C-alpha positions as CSV (number, residue, x, y, z in Angstrom):
1,M,36.7,-15.8,12.1
2,S,33.5,-16.3,9.6
3,I,31.8,-15.3,6.5
4,L,29.4,-12.1,7.1
5,L,27.2,-12.3,4.0
6,K,26.1,-8.8,2.3
7,Y,24.2,-8.2,-0.1
8,K,21.8,-6.1,-2.1
9,V,18.5,-6.5,-3.6
10,T,17.1,-4.0,-6.4
11,L,13.8,-3.9,-8.0
12,S,13.7,-3.3,-11.6
13,D,11.9,0.1,-13.0
14,N,9.2,-2.3,-14.6
15,G,9.2,-4.6,-11.4
16,E,9.6,-7.6,-13.7
17,S,12.9,-8.7,-11.9
18,V,15.3,-8.1,-8.8
19,N,18.7,-7.9,-9.1
20,V,20.8,-9.5,-6.3
21,K,24.6,-8.3,-5.8
22,D,26.5,-10.3,-3.4
23,N,28.6,-7.5,-1.7
24,T,30.2,-10.0,0.7
25,G,33.7,-8.9,-0.8
26,Q,37.4,-10.5,0.1
27,Y,38.7,-10.5,3.2
28,S,40.9,-8.0,4.3
29,I,41.8,-5.9,7.7
30,L,38.6,-3.8,6.9
31,N,36.6,-6.5,5.8
32,T,37.3,-9.4,8.5
33,G,33.7,-11.2,7.3
34,G,35.0,-11.3,3.8
35,W,35.7,-14.5,1.9
36,G,39.2,-15.6,1.8
37,A,41.7,-16.6,4.3
38,P,41.5,-17.0,7.5
39,N,38.2,-17.3,6.6
40,V,36.7,-20.1,4.0
41,L,37.4,-19.4,0.2
42,V,34.6,-18.4,-1.9
43,G,35.5,-21.7,-4.0
44,S,34.8,-23.9,-1.3
45,A,31.1,-23.1,-1.7
46,L,29.0,-25.8,-3.1
47,T,25.6,-24.4,-3.3
48,A,23.9,-20.9,-3.1
49,A,20.3,-19.7,-3.2
50,I,17.9,-17.0,-2.6
51,K,14.9,-17.6,-1.0
52,I,11.5,-15.3,-1.6
53,S,8.1,-14.8,0.3
54,K,5.8,-12.2,0.1
55,R,4.5,-10.8,3.5
56,N,0.7,-11.0,3.9
57,T,-1.5,-8.2,5.3
58,D,-2.0,-10.1,8.5
59,G,2.1,-10.3,9.0
60,T,2.7,-14.1,8.0
61,F,4.3,-14.7,4.7
62,G,3.4,-16.6,1.9
63,A,5.0,-19.6,0.2
64,E,8.5,-19.3,0.0
65,T,10.5,-19.9,-3.6
66,Q,13.9,-20.8,-3.6
67,V,15.8,-19.6,-6.8
68,D,19.2,-21.5,-7.1
69,V,22.0,-18.9,-7.9
70,Y,25.1,-20.9,-7.9
71,P,27.4,-20.7,-9.4
72,T,27.2,-17.0,-10.2
73,L,26.9,-16.3,-6.3
74,P,28.6,-16.6,-4.0
75,S,30.9,-13.9,-4.9
76,D,34.0,-12.0,-3.6
77,A,33.8,-9.7,-6.7
78,G,30.6,-8.0,-6.3
79,V,28.9,-10.0,-9.0
80,S,24.9,-10.2,-9.3
81,V,22.2,-12.0,-10.6
82,D,18.7,-10.9,-11.9
83,I,15.9,-13.1,-10.9
84,A,12.5,-12.8,-12.8
85,A,9.3,-12.3,-11.0
86,T,8.0,-15.5,-12.6
87,D,11.1,-17.6,-11.3
88,A,10.5,-15.9,-7.5
89,G,6.9,-17.4,-7.9
90,Q,5.0,-13.8,-8.4
91,G,3.8,-13.7,-11.8
92,D,4.7,-11.5,-14.5
93,S,6.2,-8.8,-12.0
94,F,6.4,-8.4,-8.2
95,P,3.1,-7.2,-6.5
96,D,3.5,-3.9,-4.0
97,G,4.4,-5.4,-0.9
98,V,6.8,-6.6,1.6
99,Y,9.4,-9.2,0.9
100,R,11.7,-11.6,2.8
101,F,15.1,-12.5,1.1
102,V,16.8,-15.3,2.5
103,Y,20.7,-15.4,1.3
104,A,21.9,-18.8,1.9
105,V,25.5,-20.5,1.1
106,T,26.4,-23.8,1.6
107,G,30.1,-25.7,1.3
108,T,32.9,-27.5,2.4
109,E,36.6,-26.5,3.1
110,A,39.0,-28.8,4.7
111,A,36.4,-31.6,5.0
112,V,34.3,-29.2,7.4
113,P,30.9,-28.3,6.3
114,F,29.9,-24.8,6.5
115,N,26.1,-22.8,6.2
116,Y,26.0,-18.9,5.8
117,T,22.5,-17.4,6.1
118,I,21.3,-13.8,6.3
119,T,17.9,-12.4,5.7
120,Q,16.9,-9.1,4.3
121,Y,13.2,-7.6,4.0
122,K,12.5,-5.3,1.3
123,S,9.6,-3.3,0.6
124,F,8.2,-3.1,-3.2
125,H,5.6,-0.5,-4.4
126,S,6.1,-0.1,-8.3
127,S,2.3,0.2,-8.8
128,I,2.2,2.9,-6.3
129,N,5.2,4.9,-7.9
130,C,3.2,4.4,-10.8
131,C,-0.2,5.6,-9.8
132,Y,1.8,8.7,-8.2
133,Q,3.2,9.6,-11.4
134,K,0.1,9.5,-13.3
135,L,-1.4,11.8,-10.8
136,A,1.1,14.2,-10.8
137,V,0.7,14.4,-14.3
138,K,-2.8,15.1,-14.2
139,V,-2.3,17.6,-11.6
140,A,0.5,19.4,-13.9
141,N,-2.0,19.3,-16.6
142,C,-5.0,20.3,-14.8
143,S,-6.2,24.2,-15.6
144,C,-9.7,24.2,-14.2
145,N,-11.5,23.0,-11.1
146,C,-8.4,21.2,-9.6
147,Q,-9.0,21.4,-6.1
148,D,-10.1,17.5,-5.6
149,L,-7.1,16.7,-7.9
150,D,-4.7,18.7,-6.0
151,D,-6.3,17.2,-2.6
152,K,-5.6,13.9,-3.5
153,F,-2.1,14.6,-4.7
154,K,-1.5,15.9,-1.4
155,E,-2.7,13.1,0.4
156,M,-1.0,10.7,-1.4
157,T,2.3,12.6,-1.0
158,I,2.0,12.7,2.6
159,Q,1.0,8.7,2.6
160,L,4.4,8.5,0.7
161,A,6.4,10.4,3.0
162,I,5.1,8.5,5.7
163,L,5.7,5.1,4.0
164,C,9.3,6.2,3.2
165,R,10.0,7.1,6.8
166,A,8.4,3.4,8.1
167,E,10.7,1.9,5.7
168,G,13.8,4.0,7.2
169,K,12.8,2.6,10.2
170,G,12.2,-0.8,9.5
171,D,8.9,-1.1,10.8
172,L,7.3,-3.9,8.8
173,N,4.0,-3.5,10.3
174,A,3.6,0.2,9.6
175,V,5.1,-0.2,6.1
176,Q,2.6,-2.9,5.3
177,K,-0.1,-0.7,6.7
178,E,0.8,2.2,4.5
179,I,1.2,0.1,1.3
180,D,-2.4,-1.4,1.6
181,F,-3.7,2.0,2.5
182,I,-1.9,3.7,-0.5
183,T,-3.0,0.6,-2.8
184,K,-6.6,1.7,-1.9
185,M,-6.1,5.1,-2.8
186,C,-4.6,4.4,-6.2
187,T,-7.8,2.0,-6.8
188,K,-10.1,4.7,-5.8
189,C,-8.6,7.4,-8.3
190,G,-8.2,4.9,-11.3
191,C,-4.5,5.5,-12.0
192,G,-4.5,2.1,-14.0
193,C,-1.1,0.9,-12.8
194,A,-2.1,-2.1,-10.5
């Protein structure tokens, strides 16, 4: 048997940090990829890191930043760690886009080295969400000559639904295309969130 790393990445509401929670858990009959006998013990880990890179519009990934999360992670008890956007090389907040997160754990047990890695892709769009919320408030407060505003809101609602479907399918190209398109829409409507 071997460890099957599991983790969840969640962006903070303000986009200034991500929370990385180790969901690997303890070994059991229902979780055969967990830490503990007959697998390696979580205490045998010597390093743990989260590597973060943002996807470019052309499909390549930018520079990768490695954040040391040891000894907080790994964990067999669902422990999490917060990583600031500045520590991830993304400025004050995570810009809208697709990100690659690589969780890597190394160690030695019974003089045998181990190296476990898992990759996850996440899309973040806090600026787009802010733009949409501001546009919704404008629509709600509009009482005269609202057709253009209503049309923009309907178009953005449709584009966000498309983005959501692309995220659900894990289609990184479609997700990136929608984020780029909606970002242009937000720039045109002047929401002031980017």
